[in-house]
C-alpha positions in Angstrom: 140.5 -170.4 -50.5 140.0 -166.6 -50.6 142.6 -164.0 -49.9 142.8 -162.7 -46.3 141.6 -159.2 -45.8 144.2 -156.6 -44.9 144.6 -155.5 -41.3 143.3 -152.1 -40.1 144.1 -150.5 -36.8 142.0 -147.4 -36.0 143.8 -145.2 -33.4 141.4 -142.8 -31.7 141.2 -140.5 -28.7 141.2 -136.8 -27.7 143.8 -134.2 -28.1 147.0 -134.7 -26.0 146.5 -138.4 -25.6 149.5 -139.4 -27.6 147.7 -140.8 -30.7 150.2 -139.6 -33.3 153.3 -141.2 -31.8 151.4 -144.4 -30.8 150.0 -144.7 -34.4 153.5 -144.2 -35.9 155.0 -146.9 -33.6 152.1 -149.4 -34.3 152.4 -148.9 -38.0 156.2 -149.5 -37.9 155.9 -152.6 -35.7 153.1 -154.1 -37.7 154.4 -153.2 -41.2 151.4 -151.2 -42.0 150.9 -147.9 -43.9 149.8 -144.9 -41.9 147.1 -142.3 -42.7 147.1 -139.7 -39.9 144.7 -136.8 -39.8 147.3 -134.1 -38.9 149.7 -135.3 -41.7 146.9 -134.7 -44.2 145.7 -131.5 -42.6 149.2 -130.1 -42.5 149.6 -131.0 -46.2 146.5 -129.0 -46.8 148.0 -126.1 -44.9 151.1 -126.2 -47.1 149.1 -126.3 -50.3 146.0 -124.2 -49.5 147.3 -121.9 -46.7 146.9 -122.0 -43.0 143.6 -121.7 -41.2 142.7 -118.1 -40.4 139.7 -118.9 -38.2 138.1 -121.7 -36.2 135.7 -122.3 -39.1 138.6 -122.7 -41.5 140.2 -125.2 -39.2 137.0 -127.2 -38.9 136.7 -127.3 -42.7 140.2 -128.6 -43.1 139.5 -131.2 -40.4 136.5 -132.4 -42.4 138.6 -132.5 -45.6 141.3 -134.5 -43.8 138.8 -137.1 -42.5 137.2 -137.4 -46.0 140.6 -138.0 -47.5 141.4 -140.6 -44.9 138.2 -142.4 -45.9 138.7 -142.1 -49.7 142.4 -143.0 -49.6 141.9 -145.7 -47.0 139.3 -147.5 -49.1 141.5 -147.5 -52.2 144.5 -148.8 -50.2 142.5 -151.5 -48.5 140.9 -152.6 -51.8 144.5 -153.0 -53.1 145.4 -155.2 -50.2 147.4 -152.7 -48.2 147.1 -152.9 -44.4 146.6 -149.6 -42.6 146.8 -147.7 -39.4 144.4 -144.7 -39.5 144.8 -142.1 -36.8 142.7 -139.1 -35.7 140.4 -137.7 -33.1 137.5 -139.6 -34.6 134.4 -138.4 -32.8 131.7 -140.8 -31.5 128.5 -140.5 -33.5 130.4 -138.4 -36.0 133.1 -140.4 -37.7 131.3 -143.7 -38.3 130.4 -142.9 -41.9 134.1 -142.5 -42.7 135.3 -145.5 -40.7 132.6 -148.1 -41.4 133.6 -148.6 -45.1 137.2 -149.1 -44.0 136.2 -151.7 -41.4 134.1 -153.5 -44.0 137.2 -154.0 -46.2 139.5 -155.2 -43.5 140.3 -157.1 -40.3 139.8 -154.2 -38.0 140.3 -153.2 -34.4 140.3 -149.9 -32.5 143.0 -148.7 -30.1 141.4 -145.9 -28.1 143.8 -143.6 -26.2 142.4 -142.3 -23.0 143.7 -139.6 -20.6 142.6 -138.0 -17.4 141.0 -134.6 -17.9 143.6 -132.7 -15.9 146.5 -134.3 -17.9 144.7 -133.6 -21.2 144.2 -130.0 -20.4 147.8 -129.6 -19.3 149.1 -131.0 -22.6 146.8 -128.8 -24.6 148.0 -125.8 -22.6 151.6 -126.6 -23.7 150.5 -126.3 -27.3 148.7 -123.0 -26.7 151.7 -121.5 -24.8 154.2 -122.7 -27.4 155.9 -125.2 -25.2 154.8 -128.0 -27.5 155.5 -127.1 -31.1 153.3 -128.2 -34.0 152.9 -127.1 -37.6 152.3 -123.4 -37.7 149.1 -123.9 -39.6 147.4 -125.1 -36.5 145.5 -122.5 -34.5 147.9 -122.9 -31.5 149.4 -119.5 -32.0 146.0 -117.8 -32.1 143.5 -119.9 -30.1 139.9 -119.0 -29.8 139.4 -117.1 -26.5 136.4 -119.2 -25.6 138.4 -122.4 -26.1 141.2 -121.1 -23.8 138.6 -120.2 -21.2 137.1 -123.7 -21.4 140.4 -125.2 -20.3 139.8 -123.7 -16.8 137.5 -126.6 -15.9 139.1 -129.9 -17.2 136.1 -132.1 -16.3 133.6 -129.8 -18.0 135.9 -129.4 -21.0 136.0 -133.2 -21.4 132.3 -133.5 -21.2 132.0 -131.3 -24.4 134.2 -133.6 -26.5 132.9 -136.3 -28.8 136.4 -138.0 -29.1 136.8 -139.1 -25.5 134.8 -142.3 -26.3 135.6 -144.5 -29.3 133.4 -144.6 -32.4 130.3 -146.8 -32.4 131.5 -149.7 -34.6 131.1 -153.5 -34.2 134.9 -153.9 -33.6 137.1 -154.9 -30.7 138.4 -152.0 -28.7 141.6 -151.7 -26.6 141.6 -148.7 -24.2 145.1 -147.4 -23.7 145.6 -145.0 -20.8 148.3 -142.5 -21.5 147.8 -140.3 -18.5 151.1 -141.2 -16.9 153.1 -142.0 -20.0 152.7 -140.2 -23.3 154.7 -142.8 -25.1 153.8 -146.1 -23.4 155.3 -149.5 -24.2 153.1 -151.2 -26.8 154.0 -154.9 -26.3 150.6 -155.7 -24.9 148.8 -153.6 -27.5 150.6 -155.3 -30.3 149.8 -158.8 -29.0 146.1 -157.8 -28.6 145.9 -156.4 -32.1 147.4 -159.6 -33.6 145.0 -161.8 -31.6 142.0 -159.6 -32.4 142.7 -159.4 -36.2 143.9 -162.9 -37.1 144.6 -163.8 -40.7 141.4 -165.6 -41.8 140.5 -166.0 -45.5 137.6 -163.9 -46.7 
């Protein structure tokens, strides 16, 4: 009998949907390691310097996603189960995530949020009411980005992360509009049922 593949939970969704705290809680409850995009990106800020422009921020985003893919593959190959978290864009992030899914028993938890609530949470970051690592561009946002927040519905239409990546995996849609830190009992039960321990 072969050895069971490690479990992988991919936590996705747009900014302000509560991905980070949900991913941390899922990792703790399931006994899995966690690779989170902002953890890696903030480590890059600390070692390479903060982003000075939107282009810098995008490059560091790309580097963080590449590192999630590379490190995730090595960890899964070593039998270590994972939660990976980030705003993985549809039709963008599949090349990073597909090799991870191929090495694991994988499922996606996709955090959703109403447009108005998303914009409200993003505005708290921009105005400093919601503190993040100073390397993020919150303190000096792009003026066009700030202007785009005036129309939440149109703002959401421009984002690739409001829908989950296109992968042949089960997806649980978790609405965090009313509760930024929802109870996860049902999600945990669904993950365990969707990623059973079957020998490879």
